[in-house]
N, C-alpha and C positions, 0 to 999 in steps of 0.2 A: 135724549131718550135716558140719559144720568139728571138725578135732582140731588143736589146737594143739603143735607138738613142739619145746621147745625148742632153739635154735640150726638150725632149718632150716625152720620158717615153718607153714603152715596146709595142711592136705591134707583132702581129703574122705575119710572114713571109709566103709567099707560096714557097712548097720546088723548089730546082732546080733541072733540069734532073739528075744532076750526083749524087744528094743524094737521089732519085728515086729510081737508076739504084743499088744504096748502099743495101739501103731496100729491094730491093727484091731479090736483090742477094743472100742475107742472109737469107732472107724468105725461098728461094727455097732449099738452106742447109738443113737448121735446120725443114722444114714441109715434105721435102722429106722422110728426116729419120726418123722421125715421123709417115709417113703413112706406112712407110715399118715395122716399129718396131708396128705398130696397125695392122698391117696384120696377126702377129704372135701372137698376145696377147691377140686382141680383144674378148669381150664375146657376146654371142646370143643377150642378152641383148639392149650392145650398137649397134650390129648390127641393130637393130629393132629400135631405137632410129635414126640412120642413115639416114634407108631407111625412117623414118617419115618425116625429114628435105628435105629429095627430093621430098616428096609428096606433102609437102606445098609449095616448088619452083614451082614444075609444076602447083600449083593450081595458082597462084600469076601470073605466065608467060600467062595462058589462058585471068585473067584478064587484064593486061598486052595488050595483043591483042588486048581487047575491045577497050582501048584507042585511039586504033589506030593512032601509031608512037610518042605519048606522051611519055616523061620518066615516071617513079614511082611517082604516087602522095604523099604527106607526108606521111598517112598512110601506105599505101604498102610497101614504101620505109624503113621504122620503123620495118614492121612485117619481110620485108625481112633482114635486116641486124642482129634482135633478132635471125630468123632461121639461116645465118651465125656463128654467134657468138655460139650458140649450137653445130652445126654441127663439127667446128672447135674443141670445148671444149671436146666434146666426143670424137675424134679422139684423140687427145690431152693425153686426160685422159687412153686412152685404150694403149697408147706406154709406159704405167706404168713407167715413166721416169719425177722424180719430176721436175730435173734441165734443160731440156729440155722441159718440159710444161712451166715452169717460162719465159724461155729465148722467146720462141716462142710468149706466151701471152703478153709481152713486146712490144714485133714486132708487133705482131698484133693490140695492143692499138696505137702504134703510126700511123700504118697504116691506122687504121679506122678514128683517129684524120685529118689527110690530107684529108682523104675523106670529110669529115665534114667542112674542111678548102674549099675545092674544090666547095662545095656545097655551102658556102657562099658568093663566090666570081665569080658567073657564073648562068647564067638563062639556060646554058646547062643541059638536064638530066644528070645525072652520069649514072643511069639502065636504059639502051633503050630494045627494046623488042630483038634485034640482043645481046646483052650483059648476059642478063638477060638468052636465051636460052643455049647460050655456056657456062654460068655457070652452070646449071643445067646437061647438057650434060657430062660436066667434073667430076662432083661432084657424077654423079650415076654412071658413069666408074671408079673412083675412091671406090666407093662401094661394086660393081660387082668382081675389083681386090680384094678388102679385104675379101669380103665374102668365093673368091675361096683360100685366106690365102697365097696370091703370093705377095713376099714384093717387089721383083724388078719392077712388072708391078703397084704395089699401088704408088711406090714412082715415079714413070715414069708420071703416072695421075697427081701427086700432082704436079710435076716438071713444066708440058707442064702448067697446070692450073695457076700456079704464073708467068711463062712466058708470056703468054698471059693477066692475070692482069697487068702485066709490061708494055707491049705494049699499051692496052687499056688507062691504067692510062697516061703514056706520051702522048697519042693522044690527051689525054682530058685536058693535061696540057698545050699544043701547042695551041688547041683551046681558050682557056678560056685566055691565054696571048693575043690570038688577040683581043679576044672580049674585053678585058678591054682596049688592046692600043689604038683599034678604038670608044670605048666610052669615052677615054680622048680627042682623038683627034676631035670628034664631042663637047665636054663639051667647048674646048677652042673655035671652033669655034663659038659655040653659045653665048660665054661668049665677044668674037672678035665683032659678031655683036650687041650683045645688048649694047655695049660701043661706038659702033660708033656715031661719032659726038660730043661725049664727051671730 
């Protein structure tokens, strides 16, 4: 995440597409396994917590629809992230595997840091009505698979969710890079015009 540049110091860097692919591929393997384990070991109380997270997402999606095409505003974005963290924390706890929980938590923290980095470098919304809707549908389907105590289906839904997240993250990175290169070009043009004749 941090790049040392001699004579200038340390800078946060945007991930490369290859780095994102590696991160999401590792998350897919581990989180799919965690979902399968949770399907076997989860308690009724934990299932209720997952249901509550899905209900909160559904409520936020309705609010997002009222924003008519805008991304989540800051307050809703923070609530969305808190709900997502809670959902996955409950799921990891339900796997009853401490080492798995630690490894996945570390990777999710890295993913979240990259999301915040994307947010800092772009005027483009990270969460749109489209991405919010599929997130809710995937999580609700995952909860149904876990409620049925079906480890294979739970694993498949988690895998699908992470693959979709990877695709959307890579698409967003392309748009951010295009936006940043366009802004750099416009800035150079403005500087040239401002200094013309000197």
